[in-house]
Structure formats: structure tokens, C-alpha cells
C-alpha positions in Angstrom: -10.2 -5.0 -82.2 -6.6 -6.1 -82.6 -6.3 -9.8 -83.0 -3.1 -11.7 -82.2 -1.5 -13.0 -85.3 0.7 -15.6 -83.6 0.2 -19.1 -84.7 -2.3 -20.4 -82.1 -0.2 -23.6 -81.5 3.0 -21.8 -80.8 4.3 -21.3 -77.2 7.8 -22.2 -76.2 8.1 -24.1 -79.5 5.9 -26.1 -81.8 4.7 -29.5 -80.7 6.0 -32.4 -82.7 2.6 -34.0 -82.9 -0.7 -32.7 -81.6 -3.4 -35.4 -81.3 -6.6 -34.5 -83.1 -9.6 -33.3 -81.2 -12.2 -35.9 -80.3 -16.0 -35.6 -80.6 -17.5 -37.8 -77.9 -21.2 -38.5 -78.5 -23.6 -40.7 -76.3 -22.7 -43.8 -78.2 -18.9 -43.4 -77.4 -17.6 -45.5 -74.4 -16.1 -42.3 -73.0 -19.3 -40.3 -72.8 -20.6 -41.6 -69.5 -17.2 -40.9 -67.8 -17.1 -37.4 -69.2 -20.6 -36.6 -68.0 -19.5 -36.7 -64.4 -17.0 -34.2 -63.0 -16.2 -33.3 -59.4 -19.7 -32.4 -58.2 -22.1 -35.2 -58.9 -25.1 -32.9 -58.2 -24.8 -31.9 -61.9 -24.6 -34.7 -64.5 -24.0 -33.2 -67.9 -26.0 -34.4 -70.9 -24.8 -32.5 -74.0 -25.1 -33.6 -77.6 -21.4 -34.2 -77.5 -18.1 -33.3 -75.7 -15.2 -31.9 -77.7 -11.8 -32.9 -76.2 -9.2 -30.5 -77.5 -5.4 -30.4 -77.4 -4.5 -27.0 -78.8 -5.8 -23.4 -79.1 -6.4 -23.9 -82.8 -8.6 -26.9 -82.0 -10.5 -24.8 -79.5 -11.1 -22.2 -82.1 -12.4 -24.8 -84.6 -14.6 -26.3 -81.9 -16.2 -23.0 -81.0 -16.7 -22.1 -84.7 -18.4 -25.5 -85.2 -20.8 -24.9 -82.3 -21.6 -21.3 -83.1 -22.3 -22.1 -86.8 -24.7 -24.9 -85.7 -26.4 -22.5 -83.1 -25.6 -24.9 -80.2 -25.3 -23.7 -76.6 -21.6 -24.2 -75.6 -19.9 -24.2 -72.3 -16.3 -24.9 -71.2 -14.7 -27.2 -68.7 -11.0 -27.2 -67.6 -11.2 -29.7 -64.8 -14.8 -29.7 -63.7 -14.7 -28.3 -60.1 -17.5 -25.7 -60.4 -19.8 -25.7 -57.5 -22.9 -24.9 -59.6 -24.2 -26.1 -63.0 -22.4 -23.4 -65.0 -21.0 -26.1 -67.4 -23.6 -28.9 -67.0 -26.9 -27.0 -67.2 -29.7 -28.9 -68.8 -29.8 -26.8 -72.0 -26.1 -27.2 -72.7 -25.5 -28.9 -76.1 -21.7 -28.8 -76.4 -19.1 -29.1 -73.7 -15.6 -28.1 -74.6 -13.3 -30.1 -72.4 -9.8 -28.6 -72.0 -8.4 -31.2 -69.7 -6.0 -32.5 -72.4 -4.4 -29.0 -72.5 -2.3 -29.2 -69.3 1.1 -28.0 -70.4 3.2 -25.9 -67.9 6.4 -24.6 -69.6 8.6 -21.6 -70.1 7.9 -19.4 -73.2 11.1 -17.7 -74.4 9.2 -15.5 -76.8 7.1 -13.8 -74.1 9.7 -14.4 -71.4 7.0 -15.8 -69.1 5.7 -19.2 -68.0 2.9 -20.5 -70.1 0.1 -22.5 -68.4 -2.6 -24.2 -70.4 -6.1 -23.9 -69.0 -6.5 -27.6 -68.3 -3.4 -27.8 -66.1 -4.4 -28.8 -62.6 -3.1 -26.7 -59.6 -1.0 -29.7 -58.4 0.8 -29.9 -61.7 1.4 -26.1 -61.8 3.0 -26.2 -58.3 5.1 -29.2 -59.0 6.4 -28.3 -62.5 7.2 -24.7 -61.7 9.1 -25.6 -58.5 10.7 -28.8 -59.7 12.0 -27.3 -63.0 12.7 -23.7 -62.0 12.4 -23.3 -58.2 9.5 -20.8 -58.5 5.8 -20.8 -57.7 2.5 -19.0 -58.2 0.3 -18.4 -55.1 -2.5 -20.8 -55.9 -4.9 -22.9 -53.8 -4.6 -26.3 -52.3 -7.3 -28.2 -54.2 -4.7 -30.0 -56.4 -7.1 -31.1 -59.1 -8.7 -27.7 -59.8 -7.9 -26.5 -63.4 -6.0 -23.3 -64.1 -8.7 -22.0 -66.4 -11.2 -21.3 -63.7 -8.9 -20.9 -60.7 -6.8 -18.1 -62.1 -9.6 -16.2 -63.9 -11.5 -16.0 -60.6 -8.6 -14.3 -58.8 -6.8 -17.4 -57.4 -5.7 -17.3 -53.8 -3.9 -19.9 -51.6 -1.7 -20.5 -48.5 1.0 -18.2 -49.8 -1.2 -15.3 -50.8 -0.6 -13.3 -47.6 3.1 -13.4 -48.5 3.0 -13.2 -52.3 -0.5 -11.9 -53.3 -3.0 -13.5 -55.6 -2.3 -15.6 -58.6 -3.6 -12.8 -60.9 -1.1 -10.4 -59.4 1.5 -12.4 -61.4 -0.6 -12.7 -64.6 1.1 -11.2 -67.6 -1.1 -12.4 -70.5 -4.1 -14.5 -71.3 -5.2 -16.2 -74.6 -8.9 -16.3 -75.3 -11.0 -17.6 -78.1 -13.8 -15.1 -78.7 -16.8 -14.6 -80.9 -17.6 -11.2 -82.4 -20.9 -9.5 -83.4 -20.8 -11.2 -86.8 -20.1 -14.7 -85.3 -16.5 -14.6 -86.4 -14.4 -16.8 -84.2 -10.8 -15.7 -83.5 -8.0 -16.1 -80.9 -6.8 -13.1 -79.0 -3.8 -12.6 -76.6 -4.3 -9.8 -74.1 -1.5 -8.6 -71.9 -1.1 -6.2 -68.9 1.0 -3.9 -71.0 -0.5 -0.3 -70.8 -0.1 0.0 -74.6 -2.0 -3.2 -75.4 -5.3 -2.3 -77.1 -6.6 -5.6 -75.6 -5.6 -4.8 -72.1 -9.2 -4.6 -70.8 -9.7 -8.3 -71.8 -6.6 -9.1 -69.7 -8.0 -7.1 -66.8 -11.4 -8.9 -67.0 -9.5 -12.2 -66.4 -7.9 -11.0 -63.2 -10.9 -12.0 -61.2 -13.9 -11.8 -63.5 -14.4 -15.5 -63.4 -14.5 -18.2 -66.1 -17.2 -18.7 -68.8 -17.9 -15.0 -69.3 -15.9 -13.6 -72.3 -14.7 -16.6 -74.3 -12.6 -19.7 -74.0 -9.4 -19.3 -72.0 -6.8 -21.5 -73.6 -3.5 -20.3 -72.0 -2.1 -18.0 -69.4 1.4 -16.4 -69.2 2.7 -15.8 -65.7 5.5 -13.2 -64.9 5.6 -11.0 -61.8 5.3 -7.3 -62.5 8.6 -6.5 -60.7 10.6 -9.3 -62.6 13.4 -8.3 -64.9 15.9 -10.2 -67.1 15.4 -13.4 -69.0 16.4 -16.0 -66.5 13.3 -18.1 -65.8 14.1 -18.6 -62.2 13.8 -14.8 -61.6 10.4 -14.3 -63.3 8.2 -15.6 -60.5 8.5 -15.6 -56.7 10.4 -18.4 -54.9 8.5 -20.2 -52.2 9.9 -20.8 -48.8 12.5 -23.5 -48.6 10.6 -25.2 -45.8 7.5 -24.6 -43.6 7.1 -24.9 -39.9 3.7 -26.4 -39.4 1.3 -26.6 -36.5 -1.7 -29.0 -36.5 -4.1 -28.4 -33.6 -7.4 -30.0 -32.7 -10.1 -29.3 -30.1 -12.7 -32.1 -29.4 -16.3 -31.0 -29.8 -17.5 -33.0 -26.8 -15.4 -30.8 -24.4 -16.2 -27.4 -26.0 -18.9 -25.3 -24.4 -20.6 -22.6 -26.5 -18.5 -20.0 -24.7 -15.3 -21.9 -25.5 -16.3 -22.1 -29.2 -17.1 -18.4 -29.4 -13.9 -17.5 -27.7 -11.8 -19.8 -29.9 -13.3 -18.5 -33.2 -13.1 -14.9 -31.9 -9.5 -15.3 -31.0 -8.7 -16.6 -34.4 -10.4 -13.8 -36.2 -9.0 -11.1 -33.9 -5.4 -12.3 -34.4 -5.7 -12.7 -38.2 -7.3 -9.3 -38.7 -4.8 -7.5 -36.4 -1.9 -9.1 -38.3 -3.1 -8.8 -41.9 -1.8 -5.4 -42.9 0.4 -5.3 -46.1 3.5 -4.6 -44.0 2.6 -6.9 -41.0 5.6 -8.8 -39.6 3.3 -11.8 -39.4 1.9 -11.7 -43.0 4.0 -14.8 -43.7 1.9 -16.8 -41.1 -1.0 -18.6 -42.7 -3.7 -20.4 -40.8 -7.0 -22.1 -41.5 -9.5 -22.9 -38.7 -11.9 -25.7 -39.8 -15.2 -25.8 -37.8 -17.2 -28.9 -38.9 -20.5 -30.0 -37.7 -19.8 -32.0 -34.5 -21.0 -35.2 -36.2 -18.3 -34.8 -38.8 -15.2 -34.4 -36.6 -13.3 -32.1 -34.2 -12.4 -28.5 -34.7 -8.9 -28.3 -36.3 -6.3 -25.7 -37.2 -3.6 -25.8 -39.7 -1.0 -23.0 -39.5 2.4 -22.6 -41.1 5.1 -20.0 -41.7 8.5 -20.2 -43.4 11.0 -22.2 -41.4 13.8 -19.7 -42.4 11.7 -16.6 -41.3 13.0 -14.6 -38.3 11.9 -16.2 -34.9 9.6 -18.6 -36.8 9.1 -21.0 -33.9 8.7 -18.3 -31.3 6.1 -16.5 -33.5 4.2 -19.7 -33.9 4.2 -20.1 -30.1 2.8 -16.6 -29.7 0.1 -17.3 -32.3 -1.0 -20.5 -30.6 -1.1 -18.9 -27.2 -3.3 -16.1 -28.5 -5.6 -18.7 -30.0 -6.0 -20.5 -26.7 -6.5 -17.5 -24.5 -9.6 -17.9 -22.4 -10.6 -21.2 -24.0 -11.5 -23.7 -21.3 -9.8 -26.8 -22.7 -6.2 -27.6 -23.8 -5.9 -28.7 -27.5 -3.8 -31.4 -29.0 -0.9 -29.9 -30.8 1.4 -31.4 -33.3 4.3 -29.5 -34.8 6.7 -30.3 -37.6 8.9 -28.8 -40.3 8.8 -30.0 -43.9 10.3 -29.0 -47.3 7.9 -26.7 -49.0 6.7 -29.0 -51.8 6.0 -31.8 -49.3 4.4 -29.3 -46.9 2.0 -28.1 -49.6 0.4 -31.5 -49.5 -0.7 -31.1 -45.9 -3.8 -29.2 -47.0 -4.2 -30.9 -50.3 -7.8 -32.0 -51.1 -7.9 -35.6 -52.4 -9.1 -36.1 -55.9 -9.2 -39.8 -56.1 -10.3 -42.7 -53.9 -13.6 -43.7 -52.4 -14.0 -40.4 -50.5 -13.9 -38.3 -53.7 -16.0 -40.5 -56.1 -19.7 -39.6 -56.3 -19.4 -36.5 -54.2 -22.2 -34.0 -54.2 -21.5 -30.6 -52.7 -22.7 -27.1 -52.1 -20.4 -24.2 -51.2 -20.7 -20.5 -50.1 -18.4 -17.8 -49.0 -18.0 -14.4 -47.3 -15.0 -12.2 -47.1 -14.4 -10.2 -43.9 -12.7 -6.9 -42.9 -13.7 -7.3 -39.2 -14.6 -10.2 -36.9 -18.0 -11.8 -36.9 -20.3 -10.3 -34.3 -21.2 -12.3 -31.2 -24.7 -13.1 -32.5 -23.2 -14.5 -35.7 -20.9 -16.8 -33.7 -23.8 -17.9 -31.6 -25.7 -18.8 -34.8 -22.7 -20.7 -36.1 -22.4 -22.7 -32.9 -26.1 -23.5 -33.0 -26.0 -24.9 -36.5 -22.7 -26.8 -36.0 -24.2 -28.6 -32.9 -27.7 -29.3 -34.2 -28.8 -32.8 -33.1 -31.2 -33.2 -36.0 -28.5 -33.0 -38.6 -25.6 -35.1 -39.6 -23.3 -34.7 -42.6 -20.4 -36.5 -44.2 -18.6 -33.1 -44.2 -20.4 -30.0 -43.2 -18.3 -27.1 -42.1 -17.3 -23.5 -42.0 -13.7 -22.5 -42.4 -12.0 -19.3 -41.4 -9.1 -18.7 -43.7 -6.2 -16.2 -43.3 -6.1 -13.6 -46.0 -4.9 -10.0 -46.5 -1.2 -9.2 -46.4 0.2 -8.7 -49.9 -3.3 -9.3 -51.3 -4.1 -5.8 -50.4 -0.9 -4.2 -51.8 -2.8 -3.9 -55.1 -5.5 -1.3 -55.6 -9.0 -2.7 -55.9 -9.6 -1.2 -59.4 -6.3 -2.6 -60.7 -7.8 -6.1 -61.0 -11.3 -7.4 -61.5 -11.3 -9.1 -58.1 -12.0 -6.5 -55.3 -9.4 -6.0 -52.5 -9.8 -5.1 -48.9 -10.7 -8.3 -47.2 -8.5 -9.6 -44.3 -10.2 -12.9 -43.7 -12.2 -15.4 -45.7 -15.0 -17.7 -44.7 -15.8 -20.8 -46.7 -19.0 -22.9 -46.2 -19.2 -26.4 -47.5 -21.3 -29.5 -47.2 -20.7 -32.8 -49.0 -22.8 -36.0 -49.3 -23.3 -38.9 -51.7 -26.9 -40.0 -51.7 -29.1 -37.9 -54.1 -32.1 -38.6 -51.8 -30.4 -36.4 -49.2 -30.0 -33.3 -51.4 -32.8 -31.3 -49.8 -31.6 -32.0 -46.2 -28.0 -30.9 -46.8 -28.9 -27.9 -49.0 -31.4 -26.7 -46.4 -28.7 -27.0 -43.6 -26.1 -24.9 -45.4 -28.6 -22.4 -46.7 -30.2 -21.8 -43.3 -26.8 -21.6 -41.7 -25.6 -18.9 -44.2 -28.9 -17.0 -43.9 -28.7 -16.9 -40.1 -25.0 -15.9 -40.2 -26.0 -12.9 -42.3 -29.5 -12.3 -41.0 -28.7 -8.6 -40.2 -27.9 -7.9 -43.9 -30.6 -9.8 -45.7 -29.1 -13.3 -45.6 -26.0 -12.4 -47.6 -22.6 -10.6 -46.9 -23.5 -7.1 -48.0 -20.4 -5.0 -47.9 -20.4 -3.0 -44.6 -18.1 -2.6 -41.6 -17.8 -6.4 -41.3 -18.2 -7.9 -44.8 -16.6 -7.1 -48.1 -18.7 -9.5 -50.2 -18.1 -13.0 -51.6 -15.6 -14.9 -53.8 -16.7 -15.8 -57.3 -14.7 -19.1 -57.4 -16.9 -20.3 -54.6 -19.9 -19.7 -56.9 -23.4 -19.7 -55.2 -26.6 -19.1 -57.2 -28.4 -18.5 -54.0 -26.9 -15.0 -54.0 -29.2 -14.3 -57.0 -32.3 -15.9 -55.5 -34.7 -13.5 -53.7 -35.7 -16.3 -51.4 -32.2 -16.4 -49.9 -31.0 -12.9 -50.7 -33.5 -10.4 -49.3 -31.0 -7.5 -49.0 -31.9 -5.8 -52.2 -28.2 -5.9 -53.2 -27.6 -7.7 -56.4 -25.3 -10.8 -56.6 -22.8 -9.0 -58.8 -22.2 -6.3 -56.2 -21.4 -9.1 -53.7 -18.8 -10.7 -56.0 -17.4 -7.7 -57.9 -18.2 -4.6 -56.0 -17.5 -1.4 -58.0 -15.7 -3.3 -60.7 -18.9 -4.8 -62.2 -19.7 -1.9 -64.6 -16.3 -2.2 -66.2 -16.7 -6.0 -66.5 -20.0 -5.3 -68.3 -18.2 -3.1 -70.8 -15.6 -5.8 -71.5 -18.5 -8.3 -72.0 -20.2 -6.0 -74.5 -17.0 -5.6 -76.5 -15.7 -9.2 -76.5 -18.8 -11.3 -76.3 -21.6 -9.1 -77.8 -23.8 -12.1 -78.7 -23.6 -13.6 -75.2 -22.3 -16.9 -76.5 -20.6 -17.6 -73.2 -23.0 -17.4 -70.3 -24.2 -19.3 -67.2 -26.4 -18.7 -64.2 -24.1 -16.0 -62.7 -22.4 -14.7 -65.8 -21.7 -11.1 -66.6 -24.3 -9.3 -68.7 -23.5 -6.5 -71.1 -25.0 -3.2 -69.9 -27.4 -2.8 -72.9 -28.7 -6.3 -72.6 -31.4 -5.3 -70.2 -31.7 -8.7 -68.6 -33.0 -9.0 -65.0 -30.2 -9.2 -62.5 -32.2 -10.3 -59.5 -32.1 -14.0 -60.3 -30.1 -16.7 -62.0 -30.3 -16.5 -65.8 -32.2 -19.1 -67.7 -32.2 -20.6 -71.2 -35.0 -18.1 -72.2 -32.8 -15.2 -71.3 -30.0 -16.0 -73.8 -29.9 -13.9 -77.0 -28.4 -16.0 -79.7 
């Protein structure tokens, strides 16, 4: 295996002073704060946290843990929906949040993004300093390390593709068969002997192959050395529509018609060359105790007939629905407009949050019986949630300009669905988990409780990790979880795992297994299943 001989602390230039890494043990005042990340369902209790500031410190921290035989996991910003980082048997958590640099690297002629950089910083720095962007999500506190490696989509993906479609290189700290720790840079260059490692990070998910320390972003079609020409430019401004329908005036027929209209329009206008691929929309359907049904839609202000096309979309959405919605329209500069969908990371609403998420990607609209099941669960009188919802999210467009085998994340979906429930009281865990699990099972009852790829579904999205897909109680389809997430790409991911993490140092409940490992794939992996 070819290792990169570049100084691990070089990028666009050496840092004048890199703080030392910190070992935070239970007697450290910082320990209790570090134990809690975004999802308070999982409170970590490692022997220590290691806060790192450079790739070289990451390598040293991994070597220290491997030498001591300690179970190590990695956190960039802590937004994982399951206990992949904070599992009870984890002894060392490597915290990359201090590594949050976003810069231009002249040597590689690409933008370097450290794994701990939050999405909000990525968007702001790339646009503010160079007028460019990467199509990423709207949860501004999510770290680049997990977001990009899982495929990375967002409101501009129909127009610009996925974040990994612009990934030029990735730097990973890996451990070989002899427990030697080293740092590798893998690029998309066809001549790069490490190219498979790059490919695995175009949707293979975090925590599988090693520790991601840095990404380099440059669009495949970019040329020259002017930074402003290396990534796409976002729209100058967005024309935005915010629409709401009150639950207390919606009949079941109205709801089914509204959701059906949304899906029909999105799927009909989601081809790669669609004239409306620049129109993004998200239909948020919360439990009626949590608020009204709302829509966010936008398209570039400078696009041809932008306002008229928004008129046509809203009219198609309302067709046959028995009530008139409240509509608010405005136009904003792009960076300000990107905050419209931003998920808050601070304040009382975000502190102490417990959550569970699920997903399903669609190539055709939900069937009438699925929409009836959705309405039933969203209007149940025996349930109330702080936020309990299903979102229909526009997808397709330029996402499907890339062949499915070209990246680890499969292609072909035209619409996403996202299920989420949040609460704060630990005593309510069972009630909320039961609600979302029963909803998801009933939505996919015809295919064993999960979105088995067929004429309607294409599977699920690994960045919305859900261990229930590997639980035979909730997945009775006989189709393994990895097929739902990776489709036909899973065997190749297994080969990359065998080459770059042969000792399975990096693993979690839904991690990729090397083909010769012979571990059961029907359920989440446990401490007893690890091999080192």
C-alpha cells in the first residue's frame, strides 16, 4: 500500500503554532461537557477523550489507543443518531472538533476542509472568501467528517449534485495488519493506487476504515488554478415560498391529496435535465400535536421565469386540496437564505435533546395505503411529541448524473423521506421510540417493515443511521441492512475494509465488515463480535 509521505501537518502552509492534544479524563473539568453531544440518548463514558488539533496528533492518538488495546471511536461534531461513538464499551473517543479549518491548498489546487469543520462554517467560509460552495445540508452544526463521508446532500443537490461529487481527496489515519499506524491521502485520480479508499469515502459512512482528518474539494470539471473556479458558485439570491396548512382544517382526503401532489410533482420534475431541477422543496408533516404542515420551497431568483415557475409549483401542490394555505414569499441573498432551513444548535430547544431518526429514499410516490398509515400515525390522539414528523425532501436532478457504481452512495432516488422524533425526558424514551418504529413499520408493511428496493423504494441513507434496520424484530424482510444502505456497492466496500482496516479497529453497530470476517449481518454488532 502506498502511503502518503507529505508532512501530516501541511496543507496550504504550516501552522505557526499548533496547540498540543489534550487527554481529558473523568477528573478533568471538561469531561462532563464532552460526554454529551447532540443526541442525549447516548452519554459517553470513555476512559478518556483525546482532543486533537492536527493529523499528526490524530496518528499519535490512534497509535496510543491501539498499543494499549483500547476500543476507539471518532467524533467530529457528535450528531450521530445512534451510539456509534458513545457505545458502552468505548474506551477512547477521539474528538476532532478542534480541527475545523476551511482553506485553499495551493499544492493540491483544492479546498481543504478539516473533519471537525461544521457545515455552517464550510458554507460561510467558502462563499465569503471565494464565492463558491459545496452542496451540503442545512444542519449547520454537523461536522464535515461524517456528513461528507456519508454522501452529503442538501438544498442545492438537485442543481449541483452531492457533496461527494466534488470530493477530490481524503486523508485518513489507518491501522494495518501489523498494528502499524500511518496517514494516507487517497484521491480520485485513476492512477492513484489508493483510489479505492477515496471511493469508499464517497458514501461509505464514517467510522469504517480509519480516522478521516481532512478532505480536499474540487469539482471534476474544474480547470485552472484560480480558487473561485474550482467549486460551483451558488445562486446570487433565492426566491422563497413558505406555506402552511392547519391540521385542524385538513381531512384525511386533503392530507393524502397534498402529500400525493408533492410527490407527484417532485418525481415528475427530477430528471437530470429537468427544467425545474433548480427548484428545491421540503414538505414537513409533523404530528398534529407538534404544529401545522409546512412547506419550504426555493429556486434561484435569477433563473428564467423564477416567480412564474414557483406559482405553477404551488398551484400543482394545492390542486384538489380542500383548504387554502397561508403563503409567504420573499427573496433573499443566498447566504442569508440558507439560514431559512438551518437547524438551531444552541439555546433551550437544542440542549438535552433526545432523538431517533429513520429514512427511506423513493423512486415513485408512496401508495395510497402508505399515506393512509402516515395520516393515522400523525393524527393519533394517544400520542404527543415535542417534534415528531415525516419530511418529504426534493432529490434527484444532478444527483443522478453520476453512475451508481462511481461512488459508494447509490443513485437513482428522486425523493427522500426523513422520519424524526425528539424529546427531552428520559422517562419518555419507550413511548417516542415506539411511535416512530410503529409508524415506519406500517409505512413499509408490504416490504417487511423496511424500504426494500423495489418499484417505489431505493433503500435508506446511511447518514440517517438506524440500527432497527438490522434488528429482525423491525426488519422482517430478509433483506440485510447493508443492502438497504449501499445496494450493490456493499461487496466493494467490504474489500476496501479488508485492505485498509484488516483488524477491524474501527467499527460500530452498522459498520462495514470485511468479507472473510464471517460475522452475522442480521443484527447490530456487539462488543463480543470485535476481533482485536
